[in-house]
C-alpha positions in Angstrom: 95.1 184.0 57.9 96.3 181.9 55.0 99.5 183.7 54.7 100.1 182.8 58.3 99.2 179.0 57.7 101.4 178.8 54.5 104.3 180.5 56.0 104.0 177.7 59.2 103.4 175.1 56.5 106.8 176.2 55.0 108.5 176.2 58.2 107.4 172.8 58.8 108.4 171.4 55.5 111.7 173.1 55.9 112.1 171.3 59.0 111.0 167.9 57.8 113.6 168.1 55.0 116.6 169.1 57.2 116.0 166.6 60.0 116.5 163.5 58.1 120.2 164.3 57.6 120.5 165.4 61.0 118.8 162.1 62.4 121.2 160.1 60.1 124.2 161.6 61.3 123.2 161.1 64.7 122.3 157.5 63.8 126.0 156.9 62.3 127.6 158.3 65.6 125.1 156.0 67.6 126.1 152.9 65.2 129.8 153.5 65.6 129.7 154.2 69.2 127.8 150.8 69.6 130.6 149.0 67.8 133.3 150.9 70.0 131.5 149.7 73.0 131.7 146.3 72.1 135.4 146.4 71.8 135.5 148.1 75.1 136.3 151.6 73.5 134.7 154.8 75.0 132.1 156.6 72.9 133.1 159.0 70.7 132.0 162.6 71.4 130.4 164.9 68.5 133.1 167.7 67.8 132.0 170.8 66.0 135.2 171.5 64.3 135.5 167.9 62.9 131.8 168.1 61.8 132.4 171.1 59.8 135.4 169.2 58.3 133.3 166.4 57.3 130.5 168.6 55.9 132.8 170.6 53.8 134.4 167.4 52.2 130.9 165.9 51.8 129.7 168.8 50.2 132.9 169.5 48.0 132.7 165.7 46.9 129.1 166.3 45.8 129.6 169.6 44.1 133.2 169.1 42.6 132.1 165.5 41.3 134.8 163.5 42.8 134.9 160.6 45.7 138.2 160.2 47.6 140.0 161.5 51.0 141.9 163.8 48.9 140.2 166.7 47.3 141.3 168.0 43.9 143.1 170.9 45.5 145.3 168.4 47.2 143.8 169.1 50.7 143.8 165.8 53.0 141.7 165.1 56.0 144.4 166.5 58.4 144.4 170.1 56.4 140.6 170.1 56.6 140.3 169.7 60.3 143.1 172.0 61.0 141.4 174.5 58.6 138.1 174.1 60.7 140.1 174.8 63.8 140.4 171.2 65.3 143.7 170.9 67.4 144.9 167.3 66.9 147.5 164.8 67.4 146.0 162.1 65.3 143.4 162.2 63.1 141.5 160.0 60.5 138.5 159.8 58.1 135.8 157.3 56.8 134.0 158.3 53.7 131.0 156.3 51.7 129.0 157.2 48.7 125.9 155.8 47.3 124.4 154.0 50.4 121.1 155.3 51.6 121.0 154.2 55.3 123.2 154.8 58.3 123.0 151.1 58.8 124.4 150.1 55.6 127.0 153.1 55.9 128.5 151.5 58.9 127.9 147.9 57.9 130.2 148.8 54.8 132.7 150.6 57.1 133.0 147.5 59.3 133.7 145.2 56.6 136.6 147.5 55.4 139.7 146.7 57.3 140.9 150.5 57.0 137.6 151.8 57.8 136.9 149.4 60.7 140.3 150.4 62.1 139.3 153.9 62.3 136.1 153.2 64.2 137.8 150.8 66.6 140.7 152.8 67.4 140.2 153.6 70.9 142.7 156.4 71.1 140.1 158.5 69.2 137.8 160.5 71.3 136.2 163.2 69.1 134.2 162.8 65.9 132.3 164.7 63.3 129.8 163.2 60.9 128.2 164.6 57.9 125.6 163.3 55.2 125.1 165.3 52.1 122.3 164.5 49.8 122.3 165.8 46.2 119.5 164.7 44.1 121.2 166.3 40.8 124.2 164.4 41.4 126.3 163.8 38.4 127.5 160.3 37.7 131.2 159.8 38.5 133.5 158.4 35.7 133.3 154.4 36.0 129.9 154.3 38.1 126.7 153.3 36.7 124.7 155.8 38.3 125.1 159.1 40.5 125.9 158.5 44.1 123.6 161.2 45.4 124.4 160.3 49.2 127.8 161.3 50.5 129.0 160.4 53.8 131.9 161.5 55.9 133.0 160.8 59.4 136.2 162.3 60.9 137.9 161.0 63.9 140.5 162.9 66.2 142.1 163.3 69.3 
């Protein structure tokens, strides 16, 4: 009986730990779609391939200790989404690091002209969102502390 209870508890804990990232990713999409609606754009639809590309890049930044749109191996967002299986004619990417809430991430993106443009480009119809939290993250050169939170949103059509 105790083994069943412990097993059930472990499953609940594992689900509880996994849910915050999924919930935060959903919040990013909701906040971005709200900003798009205010401009008269249609909502972005979550796309599995774009999400896989976003998650891969967020993981790479965390594990390879860099922060940028271009990976150390030279891969750009276009290469990443193509490799993930997304057939595109236009693609863009927003990244953020260090912020702990979707509200702050989207607020910062909206305050940046390039990121804001990506969000408010009505031609984009699909999106992928990923948040990776790395409690053991290393401090990047020039940063006062580890970022720990890596956010990536890919846009496509």
